[in-house]
Structures are given as C-alpha cells and as structure tokens.
N, C-alpha and C positions, 0 to 999 in steps of 0.2 A: 605297648602292647597295642595292636590294631582290630579292628573287627572285620570280618568273611563274612560274604553272603553269598550264597549258590545260585547263580543264573542258569544254572542246566537245565532246568524244567522250561519247559514254553509255557508263553502265556498267550492267552486269547486275546485277539485285537479286540478293540470296541466296534461296534456297527455304527456308532454315528461318524461320518466322514469329518464333520467340523470339530464337536465339542470332544476334548479331552478326557480321558478319565481321571478323575479327582479322587488321590488315595490319602487319608489322614491317617499319618504314621503315628501321631500321638494317641490318637483316638483307639488305634488297636491296641498300644501298649497298655492302654486301661481296663481292657475288655475284662471279662470274667475268666477266670481257669479253666474253664470247662470248654471255653469257645476253642475252634481249631486254630484260629491266627494266634493263640497264646499257648500251644503245647509247645514243649522243649524241644523237638526234633523239628519243626518245623518254622520257629520263631528266627528268625535274622536278624533280630535287633535285641537278643535276650540281655547283651552286656551293653545296652544303651536303653534304660527303662525311661529316659527323661530326656526333653531336649530343651528344657527351660532357661540354659543358658545361649540357646540359639539366638543370634539378630535375627529382628523379625523385619519385614520388607514394610517400608513406610509409605502408607497410601492415603493423602490428602483427602479431605471430605469433598466429596463432589467429584472427583477423579479427573477435573478439568477436561471433562469431555473424552476421556480414555473408555473405549466401548470394547477393548480387548485383552486379554489374559496372558501374561506370559508364559511362552512355550506351546499355545494352542495350535490347532491342524492351519497351515498357511493358507489364505484363499476362503471364497465363500462358494457353495457348489448351488448353484441355481436349480439342479434336479433334485435335492434334498426335499425330504417332506415340510419341515419346519422351514420359517421365513428365511432363516440364515443369517440375520444382520441382528435384529433384536434381541434380548435376553429379557428373563424375567423382571427386571429393572427396570428395562426401557421400553417405552410405547414401539407400537407397530409402524413402521416406515412406510407412510401412505401419504397421498396426495393426488389431488385429481388434477390430471396432466392435461396439458393439451398436445395432441401428436398429428404429424402431418407426413402422409406417405405420399412420395411422388415417384411414378414409374415412367420413363420416358423413354426416347429412343430418337434419332434423328428426325423421322417423320410425325411421332405423335408423343403427347404428352397426357397424363393423366393424374390427377391429384385429389386426395381422400383426406378429410377433416374426421379425427378418431380422439376419442375419449378412452379410460381405460375400459370400461366395458364392451365396447365396439370394437377396441383391436382385437379380443380374444378372436371371437368371430371372422374379422378380417385376414389373420394370420392362417387360419384355416384354409382360406381359398388360395387357390394356385396363381402364382404369378403370371400374368401373361406373355403369350409366347412374344410379343413384337417387344416386350417391355425390356431395353438392352441393359438397363442400369436402374437400380432404386436406390431411393434415400430416405431413410426414415428419422424424422426429427422430433424427439420427445422435449417438452417444456415442462419439466419438474422432475423430481426423485421419487417415484413409487417401487416399492418391491413386486407388487404385482406385474407392474409393468417390464421391469429389470428381469425377473423370472421369467417372463413368457418369452422378451426377445433373446435372453441368454439360451434358453431350452431351444428355442428355434434356429438359433445361428450357432449354437454350439461354443459359446463364449468362453473364455479361460476363466478359472476360478481366480485367480490373480488379479486380474484384471476387474474382475468383478468387486472384488475387495478396496483395489485402489480408485473405483471410481465411486463408489459410497464411504471414501474417507472424505473429511473435509478438507484436507491441503494435502497436497501432493507436488510432485517435484516436476517440471514440465519434461516428458520424455515419451519416446516412442519404443514399445515393448511388441517385438515381433514372435506370434506364434506359427503353427503349422499351417492353419487355413485364415488366419484375419492377423490384422495389427491393431494395437490398442494404443490410443494418441491422447494423451492428456494435457492441456494448458491453461493458465488463467485467461479469461476475461476481463478486462477493464474498460470502465465505460465513464463518461461524464454526465452526473446526474445533477439535478436542482435542488437546492436543500430551502427548505420553508420553515421559519420559525411559528410555533402556535402565537407568539407573543409579538412577531413583527408587522407590527399593524402601523397607521399614522396615528397622529397626537390626539385625532378626535376620536379616534377606536380607542386608545389607553385613557382617554377621560372618560369615555363611556363606561368602561370597566370599573374603574374606580370609585363608585358613586360621584358621579358628574354633579357640578353645582348647577343649580337652576339659572335663568336668564336675569333674575333678580338679583341673585346675589352676584351674579360676574358682573354687574354694571356696578354694584356697590365696591367692588374690588377696585383698589387702586393699580396703575400698570406695574408699578414694582412688586407688588405682592402677587398679581397675575404671573408675571416672568416667572416668579420664583415657585409658585406653586405648578405653573406647568413644567420648569424644570427639575422640578421635585418627582412629578410624576414620571417624566421620562427615565431618572435614575431608577424608580421602583420598576418601572416596567422593563429596563434593562437587566436588575436584578433577576425579574421573574422568567427571564427569556434565558438566562443560563439553565435555569431548571425545569423549563419547558421541553414537552419531546420535539422531535424535530419531524416535518415531513418531507420526504425526497421524492423527486420526481424525475424519471428517466426518459430515455428518447421515444419511450413506447408506451410509459406507465403512466397511471393515475397517482395522486397523492399517496404517500405512504406513512405509516406509523409505527413507532418504537414499542415492541412489547419484549418484554422480559429481557432487556438487554440488547435485543437485536432490531436491527431496521426491518419491518415487515409490511412490503408493500403489495399490492395488487400484481400479480403476472402479466396479465394485459388488460386493457378497458373491458374486453369482453368477457373476462371470467370473475369469478368470485374467489377463487383461491388465493391462500396467502402464502408468500416463503419468505424465506429468512433471508436478505441481502446484508452482505459485510460490506463494511467501507474499508478502505485501503489500511486505517488503522486496526480495524478488529479484526483483519486478514493476518495480519502480521503482528497483532497485539500480545497475545498470549492470555494468561487468567488474569492479568493485573487490569480488572476493570476500571479502575481509576485512574489510571493512566491513560487508560483510550479514551474516558470521555473528556478528560482535559485535553489531550491531542486532536481531538474532534472540535470541541468549543473553540480551540485556537490554531484551527487549522488554517493553513495557509491561503487557501480557497474561500474560507468560512466567510471574509470580506465580502465577496461577490457572489455568497447564497449559492455558492456550488460544492459539489463532492467528486469523490473518487468510489464507483462501486466496483468489487472485485467478485467474481466468482469462477468455479472450476468448470472446465467443458470437458468432456469425455467424447472423443471419436473412434468408432471401429470401423476398420476398412477390411472388408472380407474379400476373400478369392472369386466368389460367385458376382462381383460386381456390385456389390451393395455397400451403403454408407448408412450408418447408425450413429446418430450425434444424440448427445443428453446435455441438457442445459437447465442448471439452476432455475432460471428466472428470464434471461436474455434472449430467448430463442427467437422471438420477434425481429428483433434487430438482425440477426444473422439471415433469416429464413426470408423476409422480405425481398431484397434487392438480389437474392439467388432466384427464388419462383419467378420472379421478374425477368432474368436471363432466359430460364427454363422455357417461358412463355413464348420466347422468339425463336425462330428456327434457325435462325444467321448467327444466333450467338456461338460462342465455342464450347461451351457446354451442352449444348444440343448438337453440334456436327460431331463432337467427338464420343458422347455419352460412355463417359470414362468414370469410374468413381473415385479414382484418384485423383482427378482434376475437381469435384465435388468438395473432398478432402481440400485441395489447395484454395478452394473456394472459401470456405469456411475459414480457415486460418488468415485467408488473405482479410476478409470482412473484421474478425478478431483484431488485427494489426489496426486495420482502418478506424476502429472505434477508438482506439489509444492517441490516435494523431491529435483529436481535439483537447486532449488532454495535457498534451505537451505544449499547446498553444497556451491553454488557459495559465499553465506555471509559467512559459515566457511572458506573460502579460504582467503575472503578479510578481515575479523579480524585476519587470520592467518599472512598476511603481516602487518596489522599494529600493531600487538603485536611484531613483530620481530623490527619494527622501533621505537617503543615504549622504546624497551627493549635497545636496542643498541644505537639511538639517540635521547632522547625523545625532541619533541618539541611543545611550545603551539600550534602550527597549525593542530596538530594531535587532539587535541579536537574537532575541529571544525568537522575532518572526523569523530569522534566517534559519535558526537552529531547525526549527519546526520545519520550514521549507526543505533544508536540506536532507531532511530525514525523510520525509514524504517523496521526496526525488528518488532517494536512494531504495525506499521500496517500491516505488515504483518500475525502478530500472530494474531491480531484481527479478520483477515478473515479466519483464520484455527480452532481457538478457536471454537467458535460456533458450526462447524461441528458436536465435539464429542456430543454436547446436542442435536442434529440434530438426529445423528445415535441412541443415546439412546431411543430418541422417536418413531423412527420406529421400536426400538425392542419392546418397551415397549406398541404397539400400541394393544388395544384390538378391535377385529374383529367382536365384535357384532354389529349388524344393529343400525345408527343413524336415531332417528324418527324425522326427518327436512326437511324442503323444498330442493328441488334441485337447481340447477343454474337459476339466473333472476328471483326466485320467482315461478317457475313454477314446479309441483308436480313430484317425483322420479316415474321415470318407474317402472312398476312391474316386468319386466325382468332382473332388476339390482338390484345387491346385495352389501351391503358393502365392502369396500377394505380390502384385506387381504394379511398379511405380513406372509409368508410360513416359516416354521420352518428353512429350508436351508437357508433363507437368514437371518434370524436370526443369523445365527451360522456364515456366514460369512461377516456379517456387524461388528461382533467382531472383525474380520482382519482389517476391515477400521479405528474402533476407536483405536485400538494399533497404526496404521500409524499416526494417527492423535497426539495423546499422545506422539508418539516418536519426531514428529516433534516440538511438543509445548515444550518438556523439552529440546530441542534441540537450540530452539530459546531464552528461560530462560536463559540456559547457554551462550548462548553469549550476553545476555543483561549483566549479572554479569559481564562477563568478560571485556565488554566494559567500564561499570561503575567503575569497578577495575583500568583498565587502564588510565582512566582519574583521579582517584584519584594518581595513581602512579607518572603522569605526574608531576601534581602539587606536590606533594610531593617530585619528584627527584629536580624538578627545585628549589623549597624552601631550600632543601639539598646544592643545588651547590651555592644558594646566599648566604646562613649561611656560607659556606664552604670560598666566597671569602671575606667577613665581617670577618670572621675570620683572613685570611690571612691580610687584610688591618690592623686589631686592631693589629696584630703584629707587621708589620712594622713601626706602629703609637708608640707603647712601646719601639721600638728599638730606634727610632729616636727623641723622646720625649727630653729626658734627654741632647741628643747633641745637638737639637734644643736651649733647655735653655741656656746651657754653650755656645755655639757659639754668641748667643745673649749677654751674660753677660762679654765675652771677647772683643765683638765688641764693647763697648761702650768707648766713647771717654772722657778717663782719662786724667789727665795731667801728672800724673806719676803714671805707674801701675808696682809694683815691680816684678808682675810672668814674666811680658814678658822681664823686664829692667835686673832681675837677672838670667831668665833663658830663653831657646830658645824657639819655639813654639811646641816644644815637651811635654812642660808642659800641653797643651792642653789636649792631648791624655792621658796623665798619669792620667789627672782628669775624662776626660770624659767615658773612657772604664769600669773603676770600678764603675762608678755611672751608667752607664747604665746597667751594669749587674745585680747590685743590685735592682734596679728600675724594670728590667725585670721579675727577680725573683720574686720579690713581687708583682707584678701584676698578674704573672700566677702561683701563688703558688697552687691555687687550681687545677687546670689541670694538674701540675706537681703531686699533692699529687694522683689524680686520676689514671694516668698513671703508678705510682709506685704500687699501689694499685692493680691494673689490672695485671701488670707484675706477680706480687707474686701469684694471685689467678690462673694466666694459667701456672703456674711453679708447684704450688702444682697439679693442676689437671693432667698435663702430668706427673709427678712423680706416681699419683696414676694409671694412664692408664697405664705407664710400669710396675709397678708392677703386675698390674691385667694380662697383655699380658703373663709376666714371670709364674705366677700361673698357668695358663692356660695352656702354653707349659710345665711346669712341670708334671699338670696331665694326658697330652697325653701321655708323655715319660711312666709313671707308669702304 
C-alpha cells in the first residue's frame, strides 16, 4: 500500500534568499483536529500518523565546525539584510581589518591605509580617472568589509560562501564579470615554548636554593638536582602553551585550541592561525597536539602556518585579495615594486599581473619550508647512517606525513596556474552575482599575454617544490627500510655469534655431563688424570664445529678464491695500460 500526495496546488516561495523554510511534519500530525492542517481533505499524510521508526540523522556535539544545514540555499548573498553567515547559535563574524587600497597607473601611484569604518566612506568616492588599476588588499575576515566590497563589485554569492569557508580546494571559478581564486598560503614560523629557557631560568622558577645551601651541596647531589630540574621543566614544556612568530608578526599565544597571534606588529587584533597539522587534522585534537609536539621541525623551534587566501579579479581591472593574517608578507614586496615606475607592474598596470604577483609571492613563502625540511631530513639521515634506532622511524613517519600535507597544498596550484593560462576571454552568457543581470559596462575577465608568460615561472617554482618534496618522501621511506634492514642484520649477526658459541660448547657440555656421572669405577679417571677429559673434548669440539659450519667454510673459501682471481685480473689490466702508455 502506497501513500500519494497532491502537488497540484502551487506553493509560495520564501522571501529569504538564504534560509530555507523548515517544516516539521511530525508537529503537524500532532496538532489538534480543528486546525486546518489536520482536516481530512487537506492532510496529505493521513495514512502516516507517526514517523517514530524513521532513522534520524546523527549530529555530533559541537558540529565539528559545520555551520551549514543540508539542503539549504547555496551561497551567501551580500545584499541580504542579515549578516548572511552567522546563525543564532554562532557569533557574528567581525574583526578589525587592515585594508590597503592602491590606485596606480604608469605615471602615478596612490596608496590608502583604511580600516572597517573608513572603508565605508572611501568606497563612496569615485575612482580617480588616471587610475588604470586598483588593488584592494584586506588583512582579516570581517562580514561588514566583505558585504561592502561584495555589494560594490557584485561578487557572486558562491564565491562569498567559499571565502568564508574554513578550507577549500585550490581552484579558479569564472563568473561573468569577475573571477574567484582561492589557494592556501604556507609560511615558515618560529615556535617558542614558555618553558624553553636556560637552566638558570628553570632553577629560579622551581624554588631555587639559596647560596648557602648550594655551597653545602656536594657535586654529585648538585648534578642530580640539576638533572631533575631539567626533567621536570621538560615535562612542563609539553603542557605549556606555544608562542609562534612569523615573518612579520610578534609573539603568538594559543587560545581555545588555536594559535592566536597578533596580525601585524602595529595592530592589536588577534586572528586564529592554523598550523599544518591543524589545517589537515580534523576534529581529533589529541592527535593534532601530539603531532605538533613531535613535529619534524619542532627540534629547530620551527613550524608551518597555513591560511586560506581569496582573490577576486574583476573585469574593470581591479583586484581584491583577502588574507586571514599574512597580508603584510605579500603586500610589502608588491608595494615596493609598485613604488617604482620602471617595474613591470607599473608599466603594464594590469590587474591580472597583480594576481600573478600575489600567487608568485605565496609560492616564494613556501620555498623556505622546503629548505627547512631538507635540513631536518639531512640530520635524520646522518643519525640513521651512523646510529640507526627504531625511534628514528617515528620521526620519519611524522616527517613523511607533514611533507605529504605540505605537498597536497602546493601541487594543486599547478592546476590553478594552468587554468589561468588556458582561460578563454570570450564573454560568458550568464547572470551576475546574486542572480542580478550583468552590467552593460562590464566585460569578461581577461588574462593578458604578459601574465600568461610570467605564470609559467610560477608553475616552474611549484613543480620544483613538488619534485623536491617527492624526493624527500622517497628518501624518508628508504631510510625507514634501511633502519629495519640494519636492525635485522644486527639481530642476525647476534644470532650467528650465539650459534657459534653454542656449537663450541655443545660437545663440551655433553662430555662434561658424561664425565660427571656417578660411576662405581671409572677407568678413564682411575688410570689417567683429568687431562684425559681435555684430550677427548678438544678434538671432539673441533670436529663437530667444522661439521656444523661446513657450508660457511665452503662459502668463505670460494669467496676468497674469487676475490684473488679478480685482484690478479685487475693487476694485469693495470699493467697492460701502463705498458700502452709507455709505448
């Protein structure tokens, strides 16, 4: 028996472009009989009074960072009256951003330093007539800034949703009047531990002894106490918080499971920076903390920070870039290049070249990470070759895991660069952002031939980094095999030595047991002295040892003959070569 439902009556659509209409069917079936929904002629589920046996969707506590609901409207509309991103359970996305706007042409350049409030007034002003290109660089993610720029440039709602997502795949989405590019930024950071201080510092923290007590202590007791303090301080260092220092950042602190450093030295706003382990770690915080403690770079007080970068390339020769924290690292070299008229960026005044410069700078920040991993794997290789130990396999596994994660962030950038180089600049017959029609004054996004050429250099750098990472992964895998093979060879050598000792003492043990028996009359002892035991044992031990090791002796003899023949042949060849030279 099947249930049918009449869908002939049209339904009114919801006025909200983002939030879907939520209908609780179970609640409707439980309403009073007098309600309109419970009338027999209008109730489509009269044969299904309950859904108690329906499998419910499992949603873990906390949601693991999931802020969307299945089946909701895709994208986030910046023109909506609400904030578009936060829900009633989550706070509003707000942060004091550092915004840099650069208008430049071949002859002029003008730079503005703005914040969240001053950007509103600035966007109402007209763009200067001489400004051939504009670059808007935003350090930080705040909904008021995103909404203002999104409404001003008509950014697509799907691109806004991807930008606000914590993690996206590296890609380039092409819309009618702009392009959305997203990729990860990775840079080497300096890690400080709160308990990483010298022995004097540790002694002052743990109730140090006064000078009289130090003089009374013996040297042995003093060395034991200092070793104990070091052990205790190292134990506290595992539980202590870490401080991170980037290329342009002050000391950082960890708050609520995230590393929260200052964005740049001149600001007080805090952002949540993610290490390489936290970017790929998932919800298992215990594993993330363990991997961070035992990171391959932790021995050198180094780490890798990962964040998402969003770039909008519009058809009116404008670039809008959003950084979570590291805008200063990318902005400084590009501003330096724009300050000089002889540079390529100033002469071409092309927005696609600014995009290329941003991507190129992001790749350049990843090169020191590759060098750091090469240094670490070089130290591990020396340790494995000189003193292999099973504990080295743990470090090599963590190193291989980090290199794989690092490579997974770099490798897709090659496809991104190829997508930009292969882009066809013909107009796209689609609607603009938020379903609105495209402006008649706008045209499709274009990638200039010069950008096409210089993107090839970016691709070369990505391929070079990827090849180096692949080589390091193979080297780490080979070292793990070498460790197990070496340890196995050592164990085989130990067993060989034990076998040899057993072969020597096996006949001696047998004869000692024979001569030690309680006989009423033992002629070998009565007629001879105890030297008779050794006269029998030594020849017997020699014969048994030769018999048991006959295969090894034969192999040794054959190898000796082969090497002697090879040495004679080599000497004869050298002599012939010397005679030929003399003639």
